[in-house]
C-alpha positions in Angstrom: -32.8 177.6 245.9 -34.9 175.1 247.6 -38.0 177.4 247.5 -37.5 178.3 244.0 -39.6 175.3 242.7 -42.3 177.1 240.7 -45.4 176.1 239.2 -43.4 176.5 235.7 -40.9 174.3 237.1 -42.8 171.8 237.9 -45.3 171.8 234.7 -41.7 170.9 233.0 -41.6 167.7 234.9 -45.1 166.6 234.9 -44.8 162.7 234.5 -41.6 162.3 236.3 -42.6 159.2 238.4 -45.9 158.4 236.1 -45.5 154.7 236.7 -43.4 155.0 240.1 -46.3 157.2 241.5 -48.5 154.6 242.7 -45.6 152.7 244.5 -44.1 155.9 246.4 -44.8 155.6 250.3 -43.9 158.5 253.0 -40.7 157.9 255.0 -42.6 158.6 258.3 -45.8 156.6 258.3 -45.6 154.6 254.8 -49.0 156.3 253.6 -49.0 156.1 249.7 -47.1 159.7 248.5 -48.1 161.8 245.9 -44.7 163.7 244.8 -46.4 165.1 241.5 -47.3 168.1 243.2 -45.2 171.3 243.6 -45.6 171.2 247.6 -44.9 167.4 248.4 -46.9 166.4 251.9 -48.1 163.3 253.3 -51.9 163.0 253.6 -51.6 160.5 256.5 -49.0 162.1 258.7 -48.9 165.4 257.5 -45.1 165.4 256.7 -43.7 167.9 254.2 -41.2 167.0 251.7 -39.0 169.3 249.9 -36.8 169.4 246.8 -33.3 169.8 246.6 -33.0 171.3 243.3 -35.2 168.4 241.3 -34.4 166.0 243.8 -36.9 164.8 246.4 -35.8 164.6 249.6 -37.8 161.5 251.2 -36.2 161.3 254.7 -38.4 161.2 258.2 -36.9 164.3 259.2 -36.0 166.3 256.0 -35.5 169.5 257.7 -33.1 167.9 260.2 -31.2 166.4 257.1 -31.0 169.9 255.3 -29.5 171.7 258.4 -26.9 168.8 258.9 -26.0 168.9 255.2 -25.4 172.9 255.4 -23.6 172.8 258.6 -21.3 170.0 257.2 -20.6 172.5 253.8 -19.9 175.0 256.5 -17.2 172.9 258.0 -16.0 172.0 254.7 -15.7 175.5 253.7 -13.6 176.6 256.7 -11.4 173.6 256.8 -10.8 174.0 253.2 -10.0 177.9 253.5 -7.6 176.8 256.5 -5.7 174.5 254.3 -5.4 176.6 251.2 -3.8 179.3 253.3 -1.3 176.9 255.1 -0.5 175.7 251.3 -0.1 179.2 249.9 2.3 179.8 252.8 4.7 176.9 251.8 7.3 177.6 248.8 6.1 175.7 246.0 2.6 174.7 246.8 0.4 177.5 245.3 -0.5 175.4 242.3 -2.0 172.6 245.0 -3.7 175.8 247.3 -4.8 176.5 243.5 -6.5 173.5 243.2 -8.0 172.7 246.4 -9.5 176.4 246.1 -10.9 175.3 242.6 -12.7 172.2 243.7 -14.2 173.9 246.7 -15.6 176.8 244.9 -17.4 173.5 242.6 -18.7 172.0 245.4 -20.1 175.3 246.8 -21.3 176.5 243.3 -23.3 173.2 242.5 -24.5 171.5 245.8 -24.0 174.9 248.2 -26.5 176.4 245.5 -28.8 173.6 245.9 -28.8 173.5 249.8 -28.8 177.2 250.2 -25.8 178.0 251.1 -23.3 176.9 254.3 -24.5 177.2 258.0 -21.9 177.7 261.2 -20.7 174.2 262.0 -21.6 172.9 265.4 -19.2 171.5 267.9 -20.3 167.6 266.6 -20.4 168.4 263.1 -18.4 166.1 260.8 -17.1 166.7 257.0 -19.7 164.9 254.5 -18.0 161.8 253.6 -19.2 162.4 250.2 -16.8 164.8 249.6 -14.0 163.2 252.0 -14.3 159.6 251.4 -15.9 159.0 248.2 -15.3 162.4 246.0 -13.0 160.0 244.0 -16.1 158.0 242.7 -17.1 161.0 240.6 -13.7 161.3 238.7 -14.1 157.5 238.2 -17.6 157.5 237.4 -17.6 160.4 234.9 -14.3 161.6 233.5 -11.4 159.2 234.3 -12.6 156.5 231.5 -11.6 159.4 228.7 -7.9 158.9 230.2 -8.1 155.0 230.2 -9.5 154.1 233.0 -11.8 151.1 232.5 -13.1 150.2 236.2 -16.6 151.0 235.2 -16.4 148.6 232.6 -15.1 145.9 234.6 -18.1 146.5 237.2 -20.8 146.1 234.2 -18.6 142.9 232.8 -18.9 141.2 236.3 -22.5 141.7 236.5 -23.3 140.5 233.0 -21.5 137.6 234.1 -23.8 136.7 236.6 -27.3 137.7 235.6 -29.4 135.3 234.3 -31.2 137.5 231.9 -30.3 141.0 230.7 -34.1 142.4 231.1 -33.8 144.2 234.4 -37.5 145.8 234.2 -38.0 148.3 236.9 -34.7 148.5 238.8 -34.0 150.1 242.3 -30.5 150.9 243.1 -29.5 151.4 246.5 -27.0 153.6 247.9 -26.1 154.5 244.3 -23.5 157.2 245.0 -22.1 158.8 241.8 -24.4 156.5 239.8 -22.0 155.6 236.9 -23.0 151.9 237.7 -27.0 152.5 237.9 -26.7 154.9 234.4 -24.7 151.7 232.9 -27.0 149.0 234.2 -30.2 151.0 232.9 -28.5 151.5 229.6 -27.2 147.9 228.7 -29.3 146.0 230.6 -32.7 146.2 229.8 -34.1 148.5 232.7 -37.5 149.9 231.6 -37.2 152.5 234.4 -34.7 153.1 237.2 -35.0 154.5 240.8 -31.4 155.7 242.4 -31.3 156.1 246.2 -28.8 157.6 248.1 -28.4 159.8 251.7 -25.3 161.8 250.4 -26.0 164.9 248.5 -22.8 165.9 247.9 -22.2 162.8 245.4 -26.0 162.7 244.2 -26.4 166.5 243.1 -23.3 166.3 241.0 -24.7 162.8 239.3 -28.2 164.0 238.9 -26.5 167.0 236.7 -24.5 164.6 234.8 -27.0 162.1 233.8 -29.3 164.8 233.0 -27.0 166.1 230.2 -24.7 168.6 232.0 -21.5 169.0 231.5 -19.8 169.5 235.2 -16.1 170.6 235.8 -14.5 169.4 239.0 -11.2 169.5 239.8 -9.0 166.9 241.4 -6.3 167.8 243.8 -3.5 165.6 245.1 -1.7 166.4 248.3 1.0 163.3 247.1 2.9 165.8 245.1 4.9 164.3 242.4 5.2 166.8 239.4 3.6 170.4 239.8 1.7 168.7 236.4 0.1 166.1 238.8 -0.9 168.2 241.3 -4.3 169.4 240.1 -6.6 168.6 237.0 -9.9 170.0 236.5 -12.0 167.3 234.3 -15.5 167.4 232.7 -18.0 164.9 234.2 -19.9 164.0 231.4 -22.5 161.0 230.8 -20.7 159.2 227.9 -23.8 157.8 226.2 -26.0 160.7 226.4 -28.3 162.0 229.1 -31.3 159.9 230.5 -34.6 161.9 231.2 -36.9 162.2 234.6 -39.5 159.8 232.6 -36.9 156.9 233.2 -34.2 157.6 235.7 -35.6 159.1 239.2 -33.3 160.6 241.8 -34.4 159.9 245.5 -32.7 161.6 248.6 -33.7 158.6 251.2 -32.9 156.1 253.2 -31.5 152.8 251.7 -31.8 150.6 254.3 -35.7 151.6 254.2 -36.7 152.6 250.6 -39.7 154.8 250.6 -41.5 152.5 248.0 -44.5 150.0 248.5 -43.8 146.1 248.8 -43.4 144.4 245.1 -42.4 147.5 243.3 -39.2 146.2 241.6 -38.1 143.6 239.3 -34.5 143.8 240.1 -32.8 145.6 243.3 -29.0 146.3 243.2 -26.6 146.5 245.9 -23.3 148.3 244.8 -20.4 148.6 247.3 -23.4 148.7 250.0 -23.8 145.6 252.4 -20.5 145.5 253.7 -20.6 149.3 255.0 -24.0 150.1 255.4 -26.8 147.8 257.1 -25.8 147.3 260.9 -28.4 144.4 260.7 -27.7 142.5 257.9 -30.7 140.1 257.9 -33.2 142.7 258.6 -32.0 144.8 255.6 -32.5 141.4 253.7 -35.7 141.2 254.6 -36.6 144.7 253.5 -34.9 144.3 250.2 -36.7 141.0 249.3 -40.6 142.9 250.1 -39.6 145.3 247.2 -39.1 142.7 244.9 -41.9 141.1 242.6 -42.3 137.7 242.5 -39.8 136.3 240.0 -37.6 139.3 240.7 -33.8 139.2 241.7 -31.3 141.0 243.7 -27.9 141.9 242.4 -24.8 142.3 244.6 -21.5 144.2 243.6 -19.0 145.1 245.7 -16.2 144.1 248.5 -16.5 142.9 252.0 -14.6 145.7 254.1 -16.1 146.4 256.8 -16.4 149.8 259.1 -13.1 149.8 261.5 -15.6 149.8 264.4 -17.6 146.7 263.0 -18.1 143.9 265.8 -16.8 140.6 264.8 -20.3 138.9 264.9 -21.1 141.7 261.7 -17.8 140.7 260.1 -19.0 137.8 257.4 -16.6 136.1 255.2 -18.1 135.3 251.7 -19.1 131.6 253.1 -20.9 133.3 255.8 -22.0 136.0 253.9 -23.8 133.3 251.6 -25.5 131.6 254.5 -27.0 134.7 256.0 -28.4 135.4 252.7 -29.9 131.6 252.3 -31.4 131.8 255.7 -33.4 135.3 254.9 -35.0 133.2 251.9 -32.6 133.7 249.0 -31.1 131.5 246.5 -27.7 132.4 244.8 -27.5 130.5 241.6 -24.5 132.6 239.9 -21.2 134.4 241.6 -18.0 135.2 241.0 -15.1 136.8 242.9 -12.3 138.5 241.6 -9.7 141.5 242.2 -9.9 144.5 240.0 -8.6 147.7 240.3 -10.2 150.6 242.1 -9.8 154.2 242.0 -6.4 154.2 240.0 -6.2 158.1 238.9 -5.3 158.6 235.9 -3.8 162.1 237.4 -1.3 160.4 240.3 -1.5 157.1 238.7 -2.0 155.6 242.0 -4.6 153.4 243.8 -5.3 150.2 244.9 -6.5 146.3 244.0 -9.7 145.7 245.5 -11.1 141.8 245.7 -15.1 141.9 245.2 -18.1 139.6 244.8 -20.6 139.8 242.3 -24.0 137.4 242.4 -27.5 137.6 241.7 -29.7 136.1 244.2 -33.6 135.0 243.8 -36.1 134.8 246.5 -37.1 131.5 247.4 -40.8 130.8 246.8 
């Protein structure tokens, strides 16, 4: 429960952000923020912040976000129940209905319990993108590898091929999603401590549990029915190289376009599958990103250039145009690569796609 963070719970987590403490900032007024107290409150503007389970929610209007997330959960529950009812009415689709019901139950158990349960959706409430569009990232990041999928290895190999030194120091991963890439970078590329930031709790709560060492069951259900054995499968989501503790790997529900940290906090900032989809003003985001880096720091990008369908032409940069924007923002790209790789190829359905992506390391020009 949101109000279940007791003094005893807090005592177990003392030191979680010991080295990041002096760098955290209020999302509303940028005053230095102390989150090592049971109740988080800004000394400058008085804004109060809560934790979603163990994850601090450092957003300008945290209560509004909580209401939105709970209404999104309510809409998800309603539509999933409607779908399972329709599937059960169709002969031969009871296995699929059972898979959808199991998946919904797991989301409600894990995310819903952290949120405090669903609320009645409003007319303008939309489904959570973390479930509708991105739930497959959880399977890919923490389960499919056991069945031979190598997409996570491909990503870490691409980044290794462009970084000038495998010492990432203090690292921020913006839009970390299901968090496997952040986990691998921390494990294998010399990160001292890592902060991961995202605005979607429907992936983040699952990821936080897995990174801390839990075995989380999550059902993949496919509506592209081929054979009964391929309709649904329950996977164990696990961290392949063991858990990472709260002293070195920190979760924050926060705005990736304006992360709540002081200037010069990080040695490395990573943007995975982010710059094409999220920033409405890429130069402004690059300016914010540059401020977060220490002298001698680096920015690492990995992902495609697939823009939202409603993005104006002026925002749809080619690789060459993107590099020009980056140069004008004060970065120098020394090493980069582009290639096509498998993307979200499910071992259950044996379906997915190929995706062209670009990986580079950029450093601020002095």
